[in-house]
PANURO-598105 format. One record per atom (N, C-alpha, C): residue in three letters; y, z, x. Coordinates in steps of 0.2 Angstrom, whole numbers, padded with zeros to 4 digits, always signed. Example, Ala and Ser with C-alpha at 12.3 -4.5 7.8 and 13.67 -1.06 7.14 Angstrom:
2
ALA-0028+0039+0066
ALA-0022+0039+0062
ALA-0016+0039+0066
SER-0011+0035+0064
SER-0005+0036+0068
SER+0000+0039+0064
//
This chain:
223
MET-0005+0000+0003
MET-0001+0000+0000
MET+0007+0000+0005
ASP+0005+0004+0007
ASP+0012+0002+0015
ASP+0013-0004+0018
MET+0007-0008+0020
MET+0008-0012+0021
MET+0012-0019+0017
MET+0011-0017+0012
MET+0012-0023+0008
MET+0019-0019+0004
MET+0023-0014+0004
MET+0028-0013+0005
MET+0034-0015+0010
ALA+0031-0013+0016
ALA+0033-0015+0022
ALA+0033-0023+0022
ASP+0029-0026+0020
ASP+0029-0032+0021
ASP+0034-0037+0016
ASP+0035-0034+0008
ASP+0040-0034+0004
ASP+0048-0034+0008
MET+0050-0028+0011
MET+0055-0027+0014
MET+0057-0031+0020
ALA+0052-0035+0023
ALA+0052-0040+0029
ALA+0054-0046+0025
MET+0051-0049+0022
MET+0054-0054+0016
MET+0061-0053+0014
ASP+0062-0046+0010
ASP+0068-0046+0008
ASP+0075-0048+0013
LYS+0075-0046+0019
LYS+0076-0046+0024
LYS+0077-0053+0026
MET+0074-0058+0028
MET+0073-0062+0030
MET+0078-0068+0025
GLU+0076-0067+0018
GLU+0080-0071+0011
GLU+0088-0068+0013
ASP+0089-0062+0015
ASP+0095-0058+0017
ASP+0100-0062+0020
LYS+0094-0064+0027
LYS+0099-0065+0033
LYS+0098-0074+0030
MET+0094-0079+0026
MET+0096-0085+0026
MET+0103-0084+0021
GLU+0102-0082+0016
GLU+0107-0083+0013
GLU+0114-0082+0016
ASP+0116-0077+0020
ASP+0121-0075+0025
ASP+0124-0081+0031
LYS+0119-0084+0034
LYS+0117-0091+0035
LYS+0122-0096+0034
LYS+0120-0095+0026
LYS+0122-0101+0021
LYS+0128-0099+0018
SER+0130-0094+0017
SER+0136-0092+0016
SER+0142-0094+0023
ALA+0141-0091+0029
ALA+0144-0093+0033
ALA+0145-0099+0035
GLY+0139-0102+0034
GLY+0141-0109+0035
GLY+0146-0113+0031
SER+0146-0112+0023
SER+0150-0114+0019
SER+0157-0114+0021
LYS+0158-0107+0024
LYS+0164-0102+0024
LYS+0169-0107+0031
LYS+0163-0110+0035
LYS+0167-0113+0041
LYS+0169-0120+0038
SER+0165-0123+0035
SER+0166-0128+0033
SER+0174-0130+0029
ASP+0174-0124+0024
ASP+0179-0125+0020
ASP+0186-0123+0025
GLY+0185-0120+0030
GLY+0190-0116+0032
GLY+0192-0120+0039
THR+0186-0126+0042
THR+0188-0132+0046
THR+0191-0138+0041
GLN+0189-0138+0035
GLN+0190-0143+0032
GLN+0185-0148+0033
GLU+0179-0150+0034
GLU+0175-0157+0036
GLU+0176-0160+0030
SER+0173-0165+0031
SER+0173-0170+0024
SER+0164-0169+0022
ILE+0162-0174+0022
ILE+0154-0173+0020
ILE+0151-0176+0026
PRO+0145-0175+0026
PRO+0140-0177+0032
PRO+0141-0184+0033
LYS+0142-0186+0038
LYS+0142-0192+0041
LYS+0137-0193+0045
GLU+0134-0201+0048
GLU+0130-0205+0051
GLU+0135-0210+0055
HIS+0136-0211+0062
HIS+0139-0215+0065
HIS+0135-0220+0066
VAL+0140-0227+0065
VAL+0135-0233+0065
VAL+0138-0235+0072
MET+0134-0236+0076
MET+0135-0240+0082
MET+0134-0247+0082
THR+0139-0250+0085
THR+0140-0261+0085
THR+0142-0262+0089
PRO+0140-0268+0092
PRO+0139-0268+0099
PRO+0146-0272+0098
CYS+0148-0270+0107
CYS+0155-0272+0108
CYS+0157-0273+0115
CYS+0156-0279+0117
CYS+0156-0285+0124
CYS+0148-0283+0126
CYS+0149-0276+0132
CYS+0142-0277+0134
CYS+0140-0270+0132
CYS+0143-0264+0126
CYS+0140-0259+0125
CYS+0142-0257+0120
LEU+0140-0252+0116
LEU+0138-0249+0110
LEU+0146-0246+0107
CYS+0147-0248+0102
CYS+0153-0243+0101
CYS+0155-0242+0094
VAL+0157-0234+0092
VAL+0156-0229+0087
VAL+0164-0231+0084
CYS+0162-0236+0078
CYS+0170-0237+0075
CYS+0170-0236+0069
SER+0164-0233+0066
SER+0163-0234+0058
SER+0156-0227+0058
ASN+0156-0227+0051
ASN+0152-0220+0049
ASN+0148-0224+0044
ASP+0143-0221+0041
ASP+0141-0222+0034
ASP+0146-0224+0030
LYS+0150-0219+0029
LYS+0156-0219+0024
LYS+0159-0225+0022
THR+0161-0228+0030
THR+0167-0230+0030
THR+0165-0240+0032
VAL+0159-0240+0034
VAL+0155-0246+0036
VAL+0156-0252+0031
ASN+0157-0251+0021
ASN+0161-0257+0019
ASN+0168-0257+0020
SER+0172-0254+0022
SER+0178-0255+0023
SER+0181-0258+0029
SER+0187-0262+0028
SER+0189-0262+0034
SER+0197-0264+0033
CYS+0202-0266+0039
CYS+0207-0267+0040
CYS+0209-0275+0044
LEU+0213-0277+0037
LEU+0216-0285+0040
LEU+0209-0289+0039
GLY+0201-0286+0037
GLY+0196-0292+0035
GLY+0194-0290+0039
CYS+0194-0290+0047
CYS+0189-0290+0051
CYS+0189-0283+0058
PHE+0194-0280+0057
PHE+0192-0272+0060
PHE+0190-0266+0056
PRO+0185-0262+0059
PRO+0186-0255+0055
PRO+0189-0252+0055
ILE+0189-0250+0047
ILE+0195-0244+0044
ILE+0197-0240+0049
LYS+0194-0236+0056
LYS+0196-0229+0057
LYS+0199-0233+0062
CYS+0198-0240+0065
CYS+0202-0242+0071
CYS+0208-0246+0067
GLY+0209-0247+0061
GLY+0215-0251+0059
GLY+0218-0242+0059
VAL+0216-0238+0056
VAL+0222-0232+0056
VAL+0224-0230+0063
ILE+0220-0228+0067
ILE+0221-0228+0074
ILE+0227-0233+0076
LEU+0226-0240+0075
LEU+0231-0244+0079
LEU+0234-0244+0073
ILE+0237-0241+0070
ILE+0242-0240+0062
ILE+0248-0233+0069
GLY+0243-0228+0067
GLY+0247-0222+0073
GLY+0250-0225+0078
ILE+0247-0229+0083
ILE+0252-0231+0090
ILE+0255-0236+0087
PHE+0256-0241+0080
PHE+0260-0243+0082
PHE+0267-0239+0078
THR+0266-0235+0076
THR+0271-0230+0075
THR+0273-0227+0078
PHE+0271-0225+0082
PHE+0273-0222+0089
PHE+0277-0226+0092
VAL+0275-0232+0093
VAL+0280-0236+0097
VAL+0284-0239+0094
LEU+0287-0241+0088
LEU+0289-0243+0083
LEU+0297-0237+0083
ALA+0293-0231+0083
ALA+0300-0225+0081
ALA+0303-0225+0089
CYS+0299-0225+0096
CYS+0303-0225+0101
CYS+0308-0231+0102
ILE+0306-0238+0099
ILE+0310-0242+0100
ILE+0317-0244+0096
LEU+0315-0240+0090
LEU+0321-0240+0085
LEU+0325-0235+0088
VAL+0322-0227+0089
VAL+0327-0221+0091
VAL+0331-0224+0099
THR+0328-0228+0102
THR+0329-0229+0109
THR+0337-0233+0108
TYR+0335-0239+0104
TYR+0340-0245+0103
TYR+0346-0241+0099
ASN+0345-0239+0094
ASN+0352-0236+0091
ASN+0354-0229+0094
PHE+0352-0226+0098
PHE+0356-0221+0100
PHE+0359-0224+0107
PHE+0357-0230+0110
PHE+0363-0234+0112
PHE+0367-0234+0110
PHE+0367-0235+0105
PHE+0372-0239+0100
PHE+0379-0235+0103
ILE+0378-0228+0104
ILE+0384-0221+0105
ILE+0389-0225+0110
LEU+0385-0226+0116
LEU+0388-0230+0119
LEU+0392-0238+0121
ASN+0393-0239+0113
ASN+0395-0247+0112
ASN+0402-0245+0111
GLU+0406-0250+0114
GLU+0413-0248+0111
GLU+0416-0253+0107
TYR+0411-0257+0103
TYR+0412-0261+0099
TYR+0411-0258+0090
VAL+0407-0255+0092
VAL+0404-0250+0086
VAL+0407-0242+0084
ALA+0408-0241+0078
ALA+0412-0234+0078
ALA+0406-0229+0077
TRP+0410-0223+0080
TRP+0404-0218+0082
TRP+0399-0217+0078
TYR+0402-0216+0072
TYR+0398-0213+0066
TYR+0392-0217+0065
PHE+0392-0224+0066
PHE+0385-0228+0065
PHE+0381-0225+0066
PRO+0378-0226+0076
PRO+0373-0225+0076
PRO+0369-0217+0074
ILE+0374-0212+0073
ILE+0372-0207+0069
ILE+0369-0205+0064
VAL+0372-0209+0059
VAL+0369-0210+0053
VAL+0363-0214+0053
VAL+0362-0218+0057
VAL+0355-0221+0058
VAL+0349-0217+0061
LEU+0350-0213+0067
LEU+0347-0210+0069
LEU+0345-0204+0065
VAL+0351-0201+0060
VAL+0346-0195+0055
VAL+0343-0199+0050
LEU+0342-0208+0047
LEU+0340-0210+0043
LEU+0333-0211+0049
LEU+0332-0211+0053
LEU+0325-0211+0059
LEU+0322-0208+0057
ILE+0324-0199+0056
ILE+0319-0194+0054
ILE+0314-0194+0052
PRO+0313-0196+0046
PRO+0307-0196+0043
PRO+0301-0201+0047
LEU+0305-0205+0049
LEU+0298-0209+0053
LEU+0296-0206+0060
VAL+0302-0200+0063
VAL+0299-0196+0069
VAL+0293-0193+0065
ILE+0294-0189+0059
ILE+0290-0184+0055
ILE+0283-0187+0054
SER+0282-0195+0052
SER+0278-0199+0054
SER+0272-0200+0060
VAL+0276-0200+0063
VAL+0273-0200+0071
VAL+0269-0193+0070
PHE+0272-0188+0071
PHE+0270-0183+0071
PHE+0263-0181+0066
PHE+0264-0182+0059
PHE+0258-0184+0056
PHE+0251-0187+0059
PHE+0252-0193+0063
PHE+0248-0198+0067
PHE+0245-0191+0073
VAL+0250-0191+0077
VAL+0247-0186+0082
VAL+0244-0181+0082
VAL+0245-0176+0074
VAL+0240-0170+0071
VAL+0234-0175+0071
PHE+0234-0181+0068
PHE+0226-0184+0065
PHE+0223-0186+0074
PHE+0225-0189+0078
PHE+0223-0190+0083
PHE+0220-0182+0087
THR+0223-0178+0087
THR+0219-0171+0089
THR+0214-0169+0085
LYS+0214-0170+0078
LYS+0208-0168+0075
LYS+0207-0172+0070
ASP+0202-0176+0068
ASP+0198-0179+0060
ASP+0197-0175+0056
THR+0203-0172+0051
THR+0199-0168+0046
THR+0202-0170+0040
ILE+0200-0168+0034
ILE+0200-0171+0027
ILE+0210-0168+0028
SER+0212-0163+0029
SER+0219-0161+0029
SER+0221-0165+0033
THR+0220-0167+0039
THR+0223-0172+0041
THR+0224-0179+0039
ARG+0217-0179+0038
ARG+0219-0188+0035
ARG+0222-0188+0030
GLY+0221-0182+0024
GLY+0228-0184+0019
GLY+0233-0184+0019
LYS+0237-0184+0027
LYS+0243-0182+0028
LYS+0246-0191+0030
LEU+0242-0195+0030
LEU+0243-0201+0033
LEU+0244-0206+0028
GLY+0243-0206+0023
GLY+0246-0207+0017
GLY+0254-0208+0018
PRO+0256-0201+0017
PRO+0262-0198+0016
PRO+0265-0200+0023
ALA+0262-0200+0028
ALA+0267-0202+0035
ALA+0266-0210+0033
CYS+0263-0214+0032
CYS+0266-0221+0030
CYS+0271-0222+0025
GLN+0273-0218+0020
GLN+0278-0218+0015
GLN+0283-0215+0018
LEU+0284-0211+0023
LEU+0289-0209+0026
LEU+0294-0213+0032
ALA+0289-0217+0034
ALA+0289-0222+0037
ALA+0295-0226+0035
LEU+0291-0230+0029
LEU+0293-0235+0025
LEU+0299-0234+0023
ILE+0301-0228+0018
ILE+0309-0227+0018
ILE+0312-0226+0022
SER+0311-0223+0028
SER+0317-0221+0035
SER+0318-0227+0035
ILE+0311-0233+0036
ILE+0316-0241+0040
ILE+0319-0244+0035
ALA+0317-0243+0028
ALA+0322-0246+0021
ALA+0329-0243+0023
LEU+0329-0239+0022
LEU+0336-0233+0023
LEU+0341-0237+0028
ALA+0336-0235+0035
ALA+0339-0238+0041
ALA+0343-0243+0040
ALA+0340-0250+0038
ALA+0341-0256+0035
ALA+0346-0255+0031
ILE+0344-0255+0025
ILE+0351-0254+0020
ILE+0359-0251+0024
TRP+0358-0247+0028
TRP+0365-0243+0031
TRP+0367-0249+0038
THR+0362-0253+0038
THR+0364-0257+0045
THR+0367-0264+0041
LEU+0364-0264+0036
LEU+0366-0271+0033
LEU+0374-0269+0031
CYS+0373-0264+0028
CYS+0381-0263+0025
CYS+0386-0261+0029
TYR+0383-0259+0033
TYR+0389-0256+0039
TYR+0391-0263+0043
PHE+0386-0267+0044
PHE+0391-0275+0048
PHE+0391-0279+0043
ILE+0391-0278+0037
ILE+0394-0282+0033
ILE+0399-0281+0028
PHE+0402-0274+0026
PHE+0407-0274+0023
PHE+0413-0269+0029
LEU+0411-0264+0034
LEU+0414-0260+0038
LEU+0414-0265+0044
TYR+0411-0268+0047
TYR+0412-0272+0052
TYR+0416-0279+0055
LYS+0422-0277+0056
LYS+0429-0283+0056
LYS+0426-0289+0060
LYS+0423-0289+0066
LYS+0422-0292+0071
LYS+0417-0299+0068
ASP+0420-0304+0070
ASP+0414-0309+0068
ASP+0407-0310+0072
ALA+0408-0306+0077
ALA+0401-0306+0083
ALA+0399-0299+0084
VAL+0394-0299+0084
VAL+0391-0293+0085
VAL+0390-0290+0094
TYR+0391-0286+0095
TYR+0390-0285+0103
TYR+0388-0280+0105
THR+0382-0282+0106
THR+0375-0275+0108
THR+0375-0273+0115
GLY+0374-0269+0115
GLY+0373-0265+0124
GLY+0377-0262+0126
ALA+0382-0258+0132
ALA+0385-0253+0135
ALA+0389-0256+0141
GLY+0395-0255+0141
GLY+0399-0257+0145
GLY+0405-0256+0145
ASP+0409-0260+0149
ASP+0417-0260+0148
ASP+0418-0267+0146
PRO+0423-0264+0140
PRO+0424-0270+0133
PRO+0430-0275+0138
GLU+0432-0273+0142
GLU+0437-0277+0145
GLU+0434-0282+0148
TYR+0430-0280+0154
TYR+0427-0287+0155
TYR+0420-0287+0152
GLN+0419-0288+0147
GLN+0412-0289+0145
GLN+0407-0288+0146
GLN+0407-0283+0151
GLN+0399-0283+0156
GLN+0396-0278+0152
GLY+0389-0280+0152
GLY+0383-0277+0150
GLY+0381-0277+0142
TYR+0386-0281+0140
TYR+0385-0284+0131
TYR+0381-0291+0129
LYS+0379-0292+0128
LYS+0376-0297+0123
LYS+0377-0300+0116
LYS+0383-0306+0116
LYS+0387-0308+0110
LYS+0380-0310+0105
THR+0381-0309+0099
THR+0376-0312+0095
THR+0381-0313+0088
SER+0380-0319+0084
SER+0382-0321+0079
SER+0382-0315+0073
LYS+0387-0315+0070
LYS+0385-0308+0066
LYS+0381-0311+0060
LYS+0381-0316+0057
LYS+0376-0318+0052
LYS+0369-0320+0055
VAL+0369-0322+0062
VAL+0363-0322+0063
VAL+0360-0314+0064
TYR+0364-0309+0066
TYR+0361-0304+0069
TYR+0359-0301+0061
VAL+0366-0300+0055
VAL+0362-0298+0050
VAL+0354-0302+0048
PHE+0355-0308+0047
PHE+0349-0310+0046
PHE+0344-0307+0050
THR+0343-0306+0056
THR+0338-0305+0059
THR+0336-0299+0058
ILE+0341-0292+0055
ILE+0339-0287+0054
ILE+0336-0286+0046
LEU+0339-0290+0042
LEU+0335-0293+0036
LEU+0327-0294+0036
GLY+0328-0297+0040
GLY+0319-0300+0041
GLY+0316-0295+0046
GLU+0316-0293+0048
GLU+0313-0287+0053
GLU+0311-0281+0049
SER+0317-0279+0043
SER+0315-0274+0038
SER+0311-0277+0034
ILE+0311-0283+0031
ILE+0306-0283+0027
ILE+0300-0284+0029
VAL+0298-0287+0034
VAL+0291-0288+0037
VAL+0288-0279+0039
LEU+0293-0276+0041
LEU+0291-0268+0042
LEU+0289-0265+0037
VAL+0295-0266+0032
VAL+0291-0263+0026
VAL+0286-0265+0021
SER+0284-0272+0020
SER+0277-0274+0021
SER+0270-0274+0023
LEU+0274-0272+0031
LEU+0267-0270+0033
LEU+0265-0263+0031
TYR+0270-0258+0030
TYR+0268-0250+0030
TYR+0268-0250+0023
ALA+0269-0254+0015
ALA+0266-0254+0010
ALA+0258-0255+0012
TYR+0256-0259+0015
TYR+0251-0263+0016
TYR+0248-0257+0021
PHE+0248-0253+0024
PHE+0246-0246+0029
PHE+0245-0241+0025
ILE+0248-0241+0018
ILE+0245-0233+0015
ILE+0241-0237+0012
CYS+0238-0242+0010
CYS+0233-0242+0005
CYS+0229-0241+0009
ILE+0229-0242+0017
ILE+0224-0242+0022
ILE+0222-0236+0024
CYS+0226-0231+0026
CYS+0227-0225+0027
CYS+0223-0221+0019
GLU+0223-0221+0015
GLU+0223-0219+0007
GLU+0217-0222+0007
THR+0215-0229+0007
THR+0205-0230+0008
THR+0201-0225+0012
TYR+0205-0227+0018
TYR+0201-0220+0024
TYR+0201-0213+0020
TYR+0206-0210+0017
TYR+0205-0203+0016
TYR+0199-0204+0010
SER+0199-0209+0005
SER+0195-0207-0001
SER+0187-0209+0002
ASP+0187-0213+0007
ASP+0179-0214+0010
ASP+0177-0207+0012
MET+0181-0203+0017
MET+0177-0198+0019
MET+0181-0192+0015
LYS+0183-0192+0010
LYS+0182-0187+0005
LYS+0177-0185+0001
GLU+0176-0175+0003
GLU+0169-0173-0002
GLU+0173-0174-0010
VAL+0167-0179-0011
VAL+0165-0177-0020
VAL+0160-0174-0022
LYS+0163-0168-0026
LYS+0160-0162-0027
LYS+0156-0166-0034
GLU+0148-0162-0034
GLU+0147-0165-0042
GLU+0144-0158-0048
GLU+0146-0160-0052
GLU+0146-0155-0057
GLU+0138-0152-0057
//
Protein backbone atom coordinates (compact mmCIF):
# COMPACT_ATOMS: atom_id res chain seq x y z
CA MET A 1 0.00 0.00 0.00
CA ASP A 2 2.82 2.38 0.87
CA MET A 3 4.52 1.59 -2.44
CA MET A 4 1.35 2.43 -4.38
CA MET A 5 0.93 5.72 -2.51
CA ALA A 6 4.54 6.64 -3.20
CA ASP A 7 4.09 5.87 -6.90
CA ASP A 8 0.95 8.03 -7.03
CA MET A 9 2.75 10.91 -5.35
CA ALA A 10 5.66 10.58 -7.78
CA MET A 11 3.27 10.62 -10.76
CA ASP A 12 1.53 13.72 -9.38
CA LYS A 13 4.86 15.52 -9.01
CA MET A 14 5.86 14.62 -12.59
CA GLU A 15 2.55 15.97 -13.92
CA ASP A 16 2.98 19.18 -11.92
CA LYS A 17 6.47 19.63 -13.37
CA MET A 18 5.18 19.09 -16.91
CA GLU A 19 2.44 21.69 -16.38
CA ASP A 20 5.00 24.15 -14.94
CA LYS A 21 7.21 23.69 -18.00
CA LYS A 22 4.28 24.27 -20.36
CA SER A 23 3.19 27.41 -18.51
CA ALA A 24 6.76 28.69 -18.44
CA GLY A 25 7.07 28.11 -22.18
CA SER A 26 3.84 29.96 -22.89
CA LYS A 27 4.94 32.89 -20.69
CA LYS A 28 8.26 33.04 -22.48
CA SER A 29 6.52 33.08 -25.84
CA ASP A 30 4.18 35.87 -24.73
CA GLY A 31 7.04 37.91 -23.28
CA THR A 32 9.18 37.81 -26.41
CA GLN A 33 6.23 38.24 -28.78
CA GLU A 34 7.26 35.27 -30.91
CA SER A 35 5.00 34.31 -33.79
CA ILE A 36 3.81 30.87 -34.80
CA PRO A 37 6.45 28.14 -35.19
CA LYS A 38 8.02 28.21 -38.63
CA GLU A 39 10.37 26.17 -40.73
CA HIS A 40 13.02 27.91 -42.80
CA VAL A 41 13.02 27.21 -46.52
CA MET A 42 16.48 26.78 -48.06
CA THR A 43 16.72 28.14 -51.60
CA PRO A 44 19.75 27.94 -53.92
CA CYS A 45 21.66 31.22 -54.34
CA CYS A 46 24.70 31.10 -56.65
CA CYS A 47 26.86 28.40 -55.03
CA CYS A 48 25.18 28.15 -51.62
CA LEU A 49 21.81 27.78 -49.91
CA CYS A 50 20.17 30.94 -48.61
CA VAL A 51 17.37 31.24 -46.03
CA CYS A 52 15.20 33.94 -47.61
CA SER A 53 11.78 32.66 -46.56
CA ASN A 54 9.98 30.14 -44.40
CA ASP A 55 6.92 27.93 -44.69
CA LYS A 56 4.65 30.87 -43.74
CA THR A 57 5.95 33.36 -46.32
CA VAL A 58 6.98 31.03 -49.15
CA ASN A 59 3.93 32.03 -51.21
CA SER A 60 4.43 35.79 -50.74
CA SER A 61 6.85 37.89 -52.76
CA CYS A 62 8.00 41.46 -53.35
CA LEU A 63 7.96 42.90 -56.88
CA GLY A 64 6.97 39.44 -58.07
CA CYS A 65 10.46 37.94 -57.87
CA PHE A 66 12.02 38.65 -54.44
CA PRO A 67 11.10 36.78 -51.24
CA ILE A 68 8.96 39.02 -49.09
CA LYS A 69 11.44 39.18 -46.19
CA CYS A 70 14.22 40.26 -48.58
CA GLY A 71 11.82 42.93 -49.83
CA VAL A 72 11.17 44.18 -46.30
CA ILE A 73 14.91 44.35 -45.58
CA LEU A 74 15.51 46.26 -48.83
CA ILE A 75 12.70 48.67 -47.91
CA GLY A 76 14.42 49.37 -44.59
CA ILE A 77 17.79 49.97 -46.26
CA PHE A 78 16.17 52.20 -48.89
CA THR A 79 14.41 54.23 -46.18
CA PHE A 80 17.67 54.70 -44.27
CA VAL A 81 19.56 55.87 -47.38
CA LEU A 82 16.69 58.14 -48.44
CA ALA A 83 16.53 59.77 -45.00
CA CYS A 84 20.28 60.44 -45.03
CA ILE A 85 20.11 61.99 -48.51
CA LEU A 86 17.09 64.21 -47.84
CA VAL A 87 18.27 65.41 -44.43
CA THR A 88 21.79 66.18 -45.71
CA TYR A 89 20.57 67.86 -48.91
CA ASN A 90 18.10 70.13 -47.13
CA PHE A 91 20.45 70.84 -44.22
CA PHE A 92 22.96 72.50 -46.56
CA PHE A 93 20.21 74.84 -47.76
CA ILE A 94 20.91 76.71 -44.50
CA LEU A 95 24.19 77.86 -46.06
CA ASN A 96 22.47 78.91 -49.28
CA GLU A 97 22.38 82.70 -49.61
CA TYR A 98 19.63 82.64 -52.23
CA VAL A 99 17.09 80.78 -50.06
CA ALA A 100 15.31 82.17 -47.01
CA TRP A 101 16.55 80.81 -43.69
CA TYR A 102 13.17 79.38 -42.68
CA PHE A 103 12.81 77.17 -45.78
CA PRO A 104 15.30 74.42 -44.74
CA ILE A 105 14.15 74.62 -41.11
CA VAL A 106 10.57 73.79 -42.08
CA VAL A 107 11.73 70.98 -44.38
CA LEU A 108 13.87 69.40 -41.66
CA VAL A 109 10.94 69.52 -39.23
CA LEU A 110 8.71 67.84 -41.82
CA LEU A 111 11.33 65.09 -42.28
CA ILE A 112 11.15 64.06 -38.61
CA PRO A 113 8.51 61.33 -39.31
CA LEU A 114 10.87 59.86 -41.92
CA VAL A 115 13.66 59.68 -39.33
CA ILE A 116 11.25 57.99 -36.88
CA SER A 117 10.40 55.40 -39.53
CA VAL A 118 14.13 54.63 -39.86
CA PHE A 119 14.24 53.88 -36.12
CA PHE A 120 11.34 51.43 -36.53
CA PHE A 121 13.25 49.56 -39.24
CA VAL A 122 16.42 49.52 -37.14
CA VAL A 123 14.50 47.94 -34.26
CA PHE A 124 13.14 45.34 -36.69
CA PHE A 125 16.67 44.58 -37.92
CA THR A 126 17.76 44.11 -34.30
CA LYS A 127 15.07 41.53 -33.54
CA ASP A 128 12.36 40.10 -35.79
CA THR A 129 9.31 39.70 -33.53
CA ILE A 130 5.60 40.21 -33.99
CA SER A 131 5.76 43.58 -32.22
CA THR A 132 8.59 44.94 -34.40
CA ARG A 133 6.92 43.61 -37.55
CA GLY A 134 3.74 45.42 -36.56
CA LYS A 135 5.58 48.77 -36.71
CA LEU A 136 6.79 48.31 -40.30
CA GLY A 137 3.48 49.36 -41.85
CA PRO A 138 3.22 52.52 -39.72
CA ALA A 139 6.89 53.23 -40.50
CA CYS A 140 6.12 53.29 -44.24
CA GLN A 141 3.08 55.46 -43.56
CA LEU A 142 5.22 57.96 -41.64
CA ALA A 143 7.74 58.03 -44.48
CA LEU A 144 4.98 58.61 -47.05
CA ILE A 145 3.46 61.45 -45.02
CA SER A 146 6.86 63.06 -44.41
CA ILE A 147 7.84 62.95 -48.09
CA ALA A 148 4.46 64.32 -49.21
CA LEU A 149 4.50 67.21 -46.72
CA ALA A 150 8.12 68.13 -47.51
CA ALA A 151 7.32 68.11 -51.23
CA ILE A 152 4.22 70.28 -50.78
CA TRP A 153 6.16 72.83 -48.72
CA THR A 154 9.03 72.88 -51.24
CA LEU A 155 6.69 73.41 -54.19
CA CYS A 156 4.74 76.14 -52.38
CA TYR A 157 7.94 77.96 -51.42
CA PHE A 158 9.55 77.95 -54.86
CA ILE A 159 6.29 78.73 -56.68
CA PHE A 160 4.85 81.45 -54.44
CA LEU A 161 7.65 82.76 -52.19
CA TYR A 162 10.83 82.38 -54.23
CA LYS A 163 11.07 85.42 -56.53
CA LYS A 164 14.07 84.54 -58.71
CA ASP A 165 13.76 82.90 -62.14
CA ALA A 166 16.45 80.30 -61.41
CA VAL A 167 17.14 78.09 -58.41
CA TYR A 168 20.69 78.10 -57.04
CA THR A 169 21.59 74.94 -55.14
CA GLY A 170 24.79 74.62 -53.15
CA ALA A 171 26.70 77.01 -50.89
CA GLY A 172 29.30 79.70 -51.35
CA ASP A 173 29.79 83.39 -52.07
CA PRO A 174 26.85 84.72 -54.11
CA GLU A 175 28.95 87.61 -55.41
CA TYR A 176 31.17 85.25 -57.41
CA GLN A 177 28.54 82.46 -57.64
CA GLN A 178 31.13 79.90 -56.64
CA GLY A 179 29.80 76.61 -55.31
CA TYR A 180 26.32 77.09 -56.77
CA LYS A 181 24.52 75.15 -59.46
CA LYS A 182 21.99 77.13 -61.49
CA THR A 183 18.76 75.39 -62.51
CA SER A 184 15.70 76.75 -64.18
CA LYS A 185 12.85 77.31 -61.75
CA LYS A 186 10.37 75.35 -63.86
CA VAL A 187 12.79 72.43 -64.26
CA TYR A 188 13.53 72.35 -60.53
CA VAL A 189 9.83 72.42 -59.58
CA PHE A 190 9.01 69.71 -62.12
CA THR A 191 11.89 67.55 -60.84
CA ILE A 192 10.76 67.86 -57.21
CA LEU A 193 7.18 67.04 -58.22
CA GLY A 194 8.20 63.98 -60.25
CA GLU A 195 10.51 62.60 -57.56
CA SER A 196 7.84 63.08 -54.90
CA ILE A 197 5.18 61.27 -56.93
CA VAL A 198 7.53 58.32 -57.50
CA LEU A 199 8.49 58.11 -53.80
CA VAL A 200 4.89 58.37 -52.59
CA SER A 201 3.85 55.63 -55.02
CA LEU A 202 6.70 53.41 -53.87
CA TYR A 203 5.83 53.79 -50.20
CA ALA A 204 2.17 53.11 -50.90
CA TYR A 205 3.34 49.77 -52.33
CA PHE A 206 5.80 49.27 -49.46
CA ILE A 207 2.92 49.56 -46.98
CA CYS A 208 1.20 46.63 -48.69
CA ILE A 209 4.41 44.55 -48.59
CA CYS A 210 5.02 45.20 -44.88
CA GLU A 211 1.41 44.51 -43.94
CA THR A 212 1.47 41.25 -45.95
CA TYR A 213 4.62 40.12 -44.17
CA TYR A 214 3.09 40.99 -40.80
CA SER A 215 -0.11 39.06 -41.63
CA ASP A 216 1.78 35.98 -42.85
CA MET A 217 3.85 35.78 -39.67
CA LYS A 218 1.06 36.70 -37.28
CA GLU A 219 -0.24 34.04 -34.92
CA VAL A 220 -3.84 33.01 -35.65
CA LYS A 221 -5.60 31.76 -32.52
CA GLU A 222 -8.34 29.23 -33.10
CA GLU A 223 -11.45 29.36 -30.92
